[in-house]
C-alpha angles and dihedrals in degrees: 000000000000091000090053091047093049093047090045092055091049090046094052092045092049094045091049091052090051090048093051094048091046092050091049093054094041090053090051095049104031116009093182091062091051095076093050093050095041097045104033121006103043096047092048092049091049092049093048094048094046091046090052089051091051093047091048092053093043090053092045090054092050092051091050092048092051094049091053093050115116116262117256113243 
């Protein structure tokens, strides 16, 4: 769980840095596209990627839990 949390924090931080740099350069080159990216596209992409990360770690935890279960006799 702590590994998933740590990697999740790094993932969100890294994605946010990419989002900020992208928004900066989009605003410089095409200001009309900035509002669409800032208000709609970037938040949806962030939510989807973080949700996939959470689902991956939830599934990984379930697989580990099942393999450590006692054998039925």
